[in-house]
Structure formats: structure tokens, C-alpha cells
C-alpha positions in Angstrom: 4.3 9.4 11.6 2.2 7.4 9.2 4.2 5.2 6.8 1.3 4.2 4.7 -1.4 6.9 4.0 -4.6 5.6 2.5 -6.5 8.9 2.7 -7.2 10.4 -0.7 -6.4 14.0 -1.6 -9.5 15.9 -2.7 -9.8 16.9 -6.4 -11.4 20.0 -7.6 -13.2 18.1 -10.4 -16.7 16.8 -9.7 -17.7 13.2 -10.6 -20.4 12.7 -13.1 -23.5 11.1 -11.5 -23.8 8.6 -14.3 -20.6 6.5 -14.6 -19.3 6.3 -18.1 -16.3 4.1 -17.2 -16.4 1.0 -15.1 -14.4 -2.2 -14.6 -14.8 -4.4 -17.7 -15.1 -1.4 -20.1 -12.5 -0.8 -22.8 -9.8 1.6 -21.6 -10.1 5.2 -23.0 -7.2 6.7 -24.9 -4.5 8.7 -23.2 -4.6 12.3 -24.5 -1.2 13.7 -23.4 0.3 17.1 -23.9 3.8 16.0 -23.0 5.5 12.8 -21.9 7.7 14.2 -19.1 9.6 10.9 -18.4 9.8 7.7 -20.5 8.5 6.9 -23.9 5.0 7.6 -25.1 2.5 4.8 -24.5 -0.2 3.9 -27.0 -2.8 1.8 -25.3 -4.1 0.5 -28.6 -0.6 -0.7 -29.5 -0.1 -2.2 -26.0 -3.2 -4.4 -26.4 -2.3 -8.1 -26.4 1.2 -7.5 -25.0 1.2 -5.1 -22.0 -0.5 -4.7 -18.7 -0.7 -0.9 -18.1 -1.2 0.9 -14.8 -2.5 4.4 -15.2 -2.1 6.3 -11.9 -3.5 9.9 -11.4 -1.4 12.1 -9.1 -0.1 15.7 -8.4 3.0 17.2 -7.0 1.1 18.7 -4.1 -0.6 15.5 -3.0 1.1 14.0 0.1 -0.4 10.5 -0.3 0.7 10.5 -4.0 4.3 11.1 -2.8 3.9 8.1 -0.5 2.8 5.9 -3.4 5.7 6.8 -5.7 8.3 4.4 -4.2 5.7 1.7 -4.2 4.9 2.2 -7.9 8.6 2.4 -8.7 9.2 -1.0 -7.0 6.2 -2.4 -8.8 7.6 -1.2 -12.2 11.0 -2.8 -11.4 9.5 -6.1 -10.3 7.3 -6.6 -13.3 9.1 -4.7 -16.1 10.3 -7.9 -17.7 6.7 -9.3 -17.7 5.2 -6.5 -19.8 3.9 -4.2 -17.0 4.0 -0.5 -17.7 3.3 2.1 -15.0 2.2 5.6 -16.1 1.8 8.5 -13.7 -0.7 11.0 -15.3 -1.1 14.5 -13.9 -3.1 17.5 -14.9 -2.5 21.3 -14.7 -3.9 23.2 -11.8 -2.7 26.3 -9.9 -0.2 24.2 -7.8 0.7 21.8 -10.5 2.1 23.4 -13.7 4.1 21.6 -16.3 7.2 23.3 -15.1 6.5 22.2 -11.5 6.0 18.6 -12.6 9.2 18.6 -14.6 11.1 20.0 -11.7 9.6 17.5 -9.3 10.3 14.5 -11.6 13.9 15.6 -12.1 14.4 15.9 -8.4 12.9 12.5 -7.8 15.3 10.9 -10.3 15.4 7.1 -9.9 13.0 7.2 -7.0 10.3 7.8 -9.6 11.4 5.2 -12.1 8.4 4.9 -14.3 6.7 6.8 -17.1 5.2 10.3 -16.3 2.7 12.1 -18.5 1.2 15.6 -18.4 -2.5 15.7 -19.4 -3.7 17.7 -22.4 -5.8 20.1 -20.5 -8.3 17.9 -18.6 -8.9 15.4 -21.5 -7.4 12.3 -19.9 -8.6 13.2 -16.4 -12.2 13.6 -17.7 -12.1 10.4 -19.8 -10.8 8.4 -16.8 -11.3 9.9 -13.4 -14.5 11.9 -13.9 -16.0 9.2 -16.1 -15.3 6.6 -13.4 -16.7 8.7 -10.6 -13.3 9.0 -8.9 -13.0 12.2 -6.8 -9.6 11.7 -5.2 -5.9 11.1 -5.9 -3.9 9.0 -6.0 -6.1 6.6 -8.0 -4.9 3.8 -10.2 -6.5 2.0 -13.1 -5.2 -1.3 -14.3 -5.6 -2.1 -18.0 -5.2 -5.8 -18.8 -3.8 -7.2 -22.0 -7.2 -7.2 -23.6 -7.3 -3.4 -23.3 -10.0 -3.6 -20.6 -10.1 -1.7 -17.3 -9.6 -4.5 -14.9 -9.4 -2.6 -11.6 -9.8 0.8 -10.1 -8.5 1.8 -6.7 -5.8 3.3 -4.4 -2.3 2.2 -5.5 -1.4 1.3 -2.0 -4.4 -0.9 -1.4 -4.5 -4.1 -3.4 -2.8 -3.1 -6.6 0.1 -5.6 -6.3 -2.3 -8.5 -5.8 -4.4 -7.5 -8.8 -1.3 -7.2 -11.1 0.1 -10.5 -9.9 -3.3 -12.2 -10.5 -3.7 -10.8 -14.0 -0.2 -12.0 -14.9 -1.0 -15.4 -13.6 -4.2 -15.5 -15.6 -6.3 -15.8 -12.5 -8.0 -12.5 -12.5 -11.8 -12.3 -13.2 -12.9 -8.9 -14.3 -16.6 -9.7 -14.1 -16.2 -11.0 -10.6 -14.4 -7.8 -9.6 -17.1 -5.7 -11.1 -19.8 -7.6 -9.3 -17.9 -7.2 -6.0 -17.3 -3.4 -6.3 -20.8 -2.1 -5.3 -20.9 -4.6 -2.4 -17.5 -3.5 -1.3 -18.6 0.2 -1.5 -21.6 -0.8 0.7 -19.3 -2.5 3.2 -16.9 0.5 3.2 -19.7 2.9 4.0 -21.0 0.8 6.8 -17.5 0.4 8.2 -16.9 4.2 8.2 -20.1 4.8 10.1 -19.6 1.7 12.4 -22.9 0.4 11.3 -22.2 -3.3 12.1 -25.6 -4.6 11.1 -25.3 -3.0 7.6 -21.7 -4.3 7.3 -22.9 -7.8 8.2 -25.6 -7.5 5.5 -23.1 -6.5 2.9 -20.8 -9.3 4.0 -23.6 -11.8 3.5 -24.0 -10.6 -0.1 -20.2 -10.9 -0.7 -19.9 -14.5 0.6 -21.3 -16.2 -2.5 -18.9 -14.2 -4.8 -15.8 -14.1 -2.5 -16.1 -16.5 0.4 -12.7 -15.5 1.8 -13.3 -11.7 2.1 -17.0 -12.1 2.7 -16.5 -14.3 5.8 -13.7 -12.0 7.0 -16.1 -9.1 6.9 -18.7 -11.2 8.7 -16.1 -12.0 11.3 -15.3 -8.3 11.8 -19.0 -7.3 12.1 -19.8 -10.1 14.5 -16.8 -9.4 16.6 -17.8 -5.7 16.9 -21.3 -6.9 17.9 -19.9 -8.9 20.8 -20.5 -12.3 19.2 -17.1 -14.1 19.4 -18.3 -17.6 18.8 -20.1 -16.6 15.5 -17.1 -14.4 14.6 -14.7 -17.4 15.1 -17.0 -19.6 12.9 -16.8 -16.9 10.2 -13.0 -16.7 10.4 -12.8 -20.5 10.2 -15.1 -20.5 7.1 -12.8 -17.9 5.5 -9.7 -20.0 6.2 -11.4 -23.1 4.7 -12.3 -21.1 1.6 -8.7 -19.9 1.1 -6.6 -21.3 -1.7 -3.9 -18.8 -2.6 -1.0 -17.6 -0.4 -2.5 -14.1 -0.6 -5.8 -15.5 0.8 -4.1 -17.0 3.8 -2.1 -13.9 4.4 -5.4 -11.8 4.3 -7.0 -14.2 6.8 -4.1 -14.1 9.2 -3.6 -10.4 9.0 -7.3 -9.7 9.6 -8.0 -11.9 12.5 -4.7 -11.8 14.4 -5.7 -9.0 16.8 -9.2 -10.2 17.7 -9.3 -11.0 21.4 -11.4 -13.6 22.9 -10.8 -15.7 26.1 -12.7 -18.7 24.7 -11.6 -18.6 21.0 -8.0 -18.7 19.8 -8.1 -16.3 16.9 -4.3 -15.9 17.0 -3.9 -19.7 16.8 -6.2 -19.7 13.7 -4.1 -16.9 12.2 -0.9 -18.9 12.7 -2.5 -21.8 10.9 -3.3 -19.5 8.0 0.1 -17.9 7.8 1.8 -21.3 8.0 -0.1 -22.4 4.9 0.9 -19.2 3.1 4.6 -19.9 3.9 4.2 -23.5 2.6 2.7 -22.3 -0.7 5.1 -19.4 -1.2 8.3 -19.8 0.9 9.7 -16.5 -0.5 6.7 -14.3 0.2 8.0 -11.4 2.1 4.6 -10.3 3.5 3.9 -13.8 4.8 7.1 -13.9 6.9 6.4 -10.5 8.4 2.8 -11.5 9.4 4.2 -14.7 10.8 6.8 -12.7 12.9 4.0 -10.5 14.3 1.9 -13.5 15.3 4.8 -15.3 17.0 5.7 -12.2 19.0 2.1 -11.9 20.1 2.1 -15.5 21.1 5.4 -15.0 23.1 7.3 -17.4 20.9 10.4 -15.2 20.6 12.9 -17.8 19.2 10.6 -18.7 16.3 9.9 -15.0 15.9 13.6 -14.3 15.5 13.8 -16.9 12.7 10.8 -15.3 10.9 12.3 -11.8 11.3 15.6 -12.9 9.9 13.9 -14.5 7.0 11.9 -11.4 6.3 15.0 -9.2 6.3 16.8 -11.6 4.0 13.9 -11.7 1.5 13.3 -8.0 1.6 17.0 -7.2 1.2 16.5 -5.2 -2.0 13.2 -3.6 -1.1 13.8 -0.3 0.6 10.2 0.4 1.3 9.5 -2.9 3.0 12.6 -2.7 5.1 11.8 0.9 6.2 8.2 0.0 7.1 9.4 -3.0 9.1 12.0 -1.0 10.9 9.5 1.8 11.8 7.1 -0.8 13.1 9.7 -2.4 15.3 10.7 1.0 16.7 7.2 2.4 17.3 4.6 -0.3 17.7 3.7 -2.4 20.8 4.7 -5.1 21.6 7.9 -4.5 19.6 9.0 -1.1 21.0 12.3 -1.3 22.9 12.8 -5.1 22.2 13.9 -5.2 18.6 16.0 -2.1 18.1 19.1 -3.9 16.7 17.0 -5.6 14.0 15.3 -2.3 13.3 18.8 -0.7 12.9 19.9 -3.4 10.5 16.7 -3.1 8.3 16.8 0.7 8.3 20.5 0.9 7.5 19.9 -1.3 4.5 16.9 0.7 3.3 19.0 3.9 3.4 21.9 2.2 1.6 19.5 1.2 -1.2 18.3 4.8 -1.5 21.8 6.3 -1.1 20.6 8.3 2.0 18.4 10.5 -0.1 14.9 9.7 1.3 13.8 12.0 4.2 11.4 9.3 5.4 13.9 6.5 5.5 16.5 8.8 7.2 14.0 9.7 9.8 13.6 6.0 10.6 17.3 5.4 10.7 17.8 8.4 13.0 15.3 6.9 15.5 17.0 3.5 15.2 20.4 5.1 16.0 18.9 7.0 18.9 17.3 3.9 20.4 20.5 2.0 20.1 22.5 4.6 21.9 24.0 6.7 19.0 22.3 10.0 19.8 24.9 12.2 18.0 24.4 10.2 14.8 20.7 10.5 15.3 20.8 14.3 15.4 22.9 14.4 12.2 20.6 12.1 10.3 17.4 13.9 11.5 18.9 17.2 10.4 19.4 15.8 6.9 16.0 14.3 6.9 14.4 17.7 7.7 16.6 19.4 5.0 15.4 16.9 2.3 11.8 17.0 3.5 11.7 20.8 3.1 13.2 20.5 -0.4 10.3 18.2 -1.3 7.8 20.6 0.1 6.9 18.5 3.1 5.0 20.5 5.8 2.3 20.2 8.4 2.3 17.4 10.8 4.9 15.4 8.9 7.5 18.2 9.2 6.5 18.9 12.8 7.1 15.2 13.6 10.6 15.4 12.2 11.3 18.6 14.1 10.0 17.1 17.4 12.2 14.1 16.9 15.2 16.3 16.4 14.4 18.3 19.5 14.1 15.0 21.5 17.4 13.7 20.2 19.2 17.0 21.1 17.7 17.1 24.6 19.4 13.8 25.4 22.7 15.7 25.5 21.4 18.2 28.0 
């Protein structure tokens, strides 16, 4: 089962061909029929004091539901630094005001940020349609100057943008210049057009040497040019300055295989630098763990894993994702079950055993550590909660298949 879903749900609204809202533009007003949760937010009043995340979602959107815990954690992490998260939703046949109120009430503390119901389609039109955005979830970040600083998927780079804005290191003009190049690269990647991707990467290098060279590395690797790919990866590492840069380099190149070029070793260099710069960076320790496992350095890997679990102790989503990876991914599967059980147990303690997704992970951890009876009980509860939340399709089938497998172990 996918733990991070980056596919956007389709919207009925069509984007305007001429964009009326881009990064660097003043943020439009929020025209809201009802503030379902939290206090009303006036963007004009927030100017100079608040960073506001405006995220568009709906109760029927599966990826939106996946994003909710992440946005909750983001709100908790940065609340004392003036960050406000607002989930805006509009009426449609499957998303009435009553349905939204019921959904938000059921979510409780798992949706711990402001929720607003659009006045017709006024806010959606002023933001989503004006910006040419055709899918949800989509998030807009409004900086303290009242300017739209970033537009994108809430699970794909939002954290880094907010952190950079708060540190005074974010450059809106640079982000705006990068966006059309990024769109070009994304199109090329989806069609596996490596020549076009390489061309886009070359355009990106003068603006963002870290990402541009990583895209070059990807394209050259796919073209069967490992020496040139390694040179691009090295250039990316040399351009890196922030811990987030080094993590990006390590995470991108760690799985590239070449008998003559040590990409994994280069990735270890990068992640080592990230840990030096930010010793409490949870993501850095997880990437370091993965790299050490791949290198066969199990004792050092154990140390990194323990550090990750220690640092992520109060982050249910990070712990759950880590546990799921240990239980289901090669080369972890079957080798790190006890650690997966520890991480998963903690994630469920944090959420009071009320998340169907986290219970599903814990059930698998119990099963893999020999507690099949407990696994059945937990999976049954996971299915019950999932059905209450309207989960269906492949997600629900995955839960039911797991329950069947657990039960069959008794036969």
C-alpha cells in the first residue's frame, strides 16, 4: 500500500489558459462562507506577521486525506513561529458543507489546523483556476510580505519551502524562474524523453546548480553514460550548502548502479555532511540508515536507525513510514522486524490507535514478529476505521487481503 501518494485528484474546474496568479504575485483574498474549524484568517491582517499555507482539498480526495497528518504536523511544528495552515474546500455533489463538518469532526485532533468552506467557487476561482491548477491537493504558501511564494503538492517540498522562508533564505524570483524549467523537466521525465530532460537540466544549472546537476545525472544515467552522470552528481555535491541540499543529493543518487563509479559512496559523503550540519535532522538519519544497509555496514546502520527513531519519537507519520519501509522494502524485509515493531507501536501510541493506516502497519509488524492473533485483531480494527472514513478501492482490498493472510496462518 502506498504511504505517500503524489498523484493529484482531478478537479471538475478547468484552468484558465492565461494565468492570473503566479509566484511573486500578491495573494488574493479568501472569500469564505463558513470557517468550519479555527478562527477566521484575514490575509491582509496577517501581512508582516504570518506565513500562511492555503491548501485546497475535498473529503472525497484520497491523496488529500494522506496529506492531512502531514499538514497537522507542520502546523504543530511551526505554530509558535507564525505559520498558519488553512484547508479550503468548495461545494460539489460529494462535498457539501454538512459532509465537510462531519469529516472534520471525525478527524478531530488528526486535522489540527484551520478549515474553511468556500463561498461558492470564489476562493477556488481566485486561487486554483487563476494559477492554472487542475488537481487537489494543492498548496499555496503566502509569505510575510503577502506574496504567493510557492505553489505545489503539500507532500512534495512544502516543508523545505516553509523552513527556508522562516530562515529568510527563500528567493521568490528564483522560484518563479525555476518553475517553467521544472515543468519542462517534469514533462520530459513522464515521457522518458531523456534528451529533453537533459536540455531542461542544462537550463536549470545556472539558477539551481544542485538540482540542475542532479537532473543531468538522472538523464545521463538513463542514457547509459555513467561517467558523465557521476561527474554531474559530483558537481551537485560540490554546489550543495544546506543540509537539505546534501540530503537531496544523497537520496537522489544512492540507487544508481555502476561497476566503475561509486554513487553510493558519494551519497554517503553527502549525507555525512548533512548530519554534520544538522545533527537532529530526522530525514538525514533515515537516508544514512538506508545507505549503510545498502553498503552492508549493519552495525553503523543500527546506530543510524536508533538515532532516527529517537529523533522521530513524537512524529507518528515519520515513524509509521519508516516501519512500513522496514517491513515491505528490499533489502530491509525480514531483517528489521523488531525495529519496525518498535516504531509502529510508538506511532500508534501517539495517535491513540485511531489511524487505520498506522494500525495496518502495526498489524503487519505483529505478524512478522510472530504475534499473528494480535495482527488479526489490529487488522480488523484497521478495516473498521477505514470503512468509517470512506476508504475503498485498492486501499481497502489491501487491508482485507492482509487480514485474510493473517487468518490463514492459523489454518
